[in-house]
N, C-alpha and C positions, 0 to 999 in steps of 0.2 A: 153756764160756766164751761170754758174750754176743757175738753177731756184730759189734756195733758196737765193743766193746772190742777184739776181735781186729783189726778193720780199723784202729783208731786206733794200736795197738801196731805193726802191720805198716807203716803209713805213717810212724810215728816212726822206726823202724829203716831204712826205705827212704830217707827224707830224709837221715839220717845217712850211709848208705852213699854216696848220690849226692854229698854234700858232700866225702867223703873220696876216692872213686875212681869211683863209678858202680855200676850193678847193682841199684839200688833197686826197679825194677819187678818184679824176680824175687820180691820179698816181697809187693808189693801185688796183682799180677795173680793169683797162686794164692790169696791170701786172699779176693779177690772171688769167684773161681770156687768156692772152698770154701763160701762163704755163699750159693751158689745163683745167682750172676749169670752169664748166658750169655757165652760166650767173647769175641765181638766187643765187646759192651757193657763187659765187664770190662776188656778191653784199652784201649778208648777212655777209660773212666772212670779207669783207673790213670794214663794219660798226663796227663789233665787235672788229677788230684789232685796229681801230683808236680811239675807245671810251676811253680807259685809257689815251691815249696821249692827248686827248681833256681835260680830267679831270686834267692832269698834267699842261696843259696850264692855266686852271682855277685857280689852286693853285698858279702858278707863278703870276697871275694877282690879287691875293686875296686882296692886299692893294690898288688896283686901281679901285675896283668895284664902279660903279656909276649907280644909277637908272635913270629913264626917267624924263624929265622936267615936263611933263604934263600928265603922264600916270602911272597907278598902275603896279608896277613890278609883284606882285602876279598874276594879271590878265594875263599879258604877259606870265608868267611861265605856268599858267593853260592851255592857248590855245596852247602853244608850246608842252606840254605833250600830249594833246588831238590830235593835228595834227600829232605828231610823231607816236602815236598808229595807227591812221587811215592810214597813209602812209605805215607803216610796214605791216598791214593786206592787203593793196592793192598789195604790192609786192608779198606776199605769195599766193594770190588768183587770180592774173592776169598774162598774158603772160609777161615774163621778157623783151623780145625784144621790146615790144610796146613803152617803154619809150625812147628808143634810138632815136626815130624820133621826140619826143616832146622836149627833154632836150635842144637841141641847141637853139631852139626858146625862151625858157624860159631864158636861159643864155644870149641871145642877148638882151632881154628886160631888164634884170638886169644890163647888161653892160651899156646900154644907160641911164637907170634911175640913176645909180650911177654916171656916168660921168657928167650928166646934173643936178645932185641932187641939188646943191645950187641955181641954176637959176630956176629950176622947183619948188623948195620949196617956193620961193618968189611968183611965179605965182599961185601956188595952194593955198597958204594962203591968197592971195589977192582976188581970185575968189571964194574960198570955205572955209567953216568953217570945219576944220579937227576935226571930232568927234572921241572919243575913240573907238566907235564901228567899224568905218572904219579901223582904225589902227589894232585893234584886229582881224578883218576879214582877213586882208592882212597877218598878222602874222600866222594865222591858215593855210592859203593856203601855205605859205612858209614852215611851219612845216610839212604839208602833204608831200610836195616835199622832205623835209629832211628825213622823215621816209621811204619814198618809194625808193629814190635813194641817195640823199644827196650830189651829186657832186656840189661843190661850193655853198653849202647852206649858209655858212657864208657870202659869197660875196653877195648873193641874199638878205639876211637879212639886211646887211648894206645898200644895195641899197634902200630898202623900208624905212629904218629908215632915210636915207639921204633925201629922197623925203619929208618925213613928218617933217624934222628938229627936231628929237627927242632928239638931243644933239650932242656934239662934238664927231667926229668919234673915236679919240684916247681914250677919256673917256669911250666910249661905247664898246671898244674892249673887256674888261673884261665881260661886260654884254652879249655880243654876244657869247663868249666862254661858259658862264654858260648856256645860253638858248639852244645852240647847244648840250651841254652835256646832258641837260634834255631831249630833243626830241630824241637824239640818245640812251639815256639810256633805254627808254621804248621800242624803236625799237630793241635794243640788247636783251632784255628779250624775246620779241616775237620770234626773230630768233633762240635763244637758245632753247626755248620750242618747236619750230617747227622742230628742228633737221637739220637746213640748214647751219650749220657752219662746215667748214673743219678745224679741230683743229690744226694739225701740222703746216700748213702754217700760220694760224691765230695767234698762239702763238709767232711764230718768228717775224711776222710783228708787233705784239703788243709791244714787247720790243723795236724795232726800233722806233716806233711811239711815245712812251713815251719819249725817248731821244730827238727826233726831236721836239716834242711838247713843251718841256721845253725850248729848245734853241730858238725856234721861238718866244715864248712869251717874253723871255728876250730881243730879238732884237726889237720886237714891242714896248716895253716900252721905248726904247731909241730913237724912231723916233718921230719927231714932227708931228702934225696933217696933215700938207700939204704934207710932204714926205710920210706919211702913205697912204693918199688918192692917191698919184701917184702910189705907189707900188700896191695898190689894183686895180686901174684902169688897169694897165699893166697886172696883173694876170687875170682880167676879160676878157680882149681881147684875151690873149693867150689860156685860157681855152675854151672860146667860139669858137675860130677858130678850136681848136683841136676836140671839140665835133661835129662841123659841118663836119669835115673831117671823123671822126669815123662813123657818121651816113649816110653821103651822098657821101663821096669821094672815096669809095672803089668799086664803080660799083655795 
């Protein structure tokens, strides 16, 4: 298959995934690496290519935006931006391969947290008083991950929110897309200024991701909360297995 056809299809699927639940960079990053793009450049190019698609999803969700029940949205936005900048700088100044061995374990934790979220939320709120500072700290850590690599960051974000029972998953889909857009936006600026973007491939994938992002958001709006949780859980498992195989399964 022609490399540009592969990149277009990967970005189309990635944009759709990001519109539904997240995890799209898992498609675009390996596709770029498969076509011969070095790791750091592939990571940065993937982030830039998917960013407009995420913004398109945010636009499709514009009438469904919902804040958090017990937490300030501006505070969550602020820590998301700060974490995104921190993560992007870590990517630019640390070995690109190092994260390959950490990402699967982070995704595994996110998968378990999201799947057990409703039950864990009851236990957490019975045993502990969930303070805003704790939620903001967790959001900052997730945002660092988002700026550094970003693979399935939307899934990880929903996992944390599910644990703290910040609101209905479907209602928070628009909020997730907006915050992912914010953390990716500052990362995109860092990557462009650092000159780590491969523009011909990135522009092609950008167009495909915009189309997929809008379609994914429209599909997500038609799913009920229970179905959406099932879709996200399945994506969590598939993405986690694939990350473990990429990091440890190739000898």
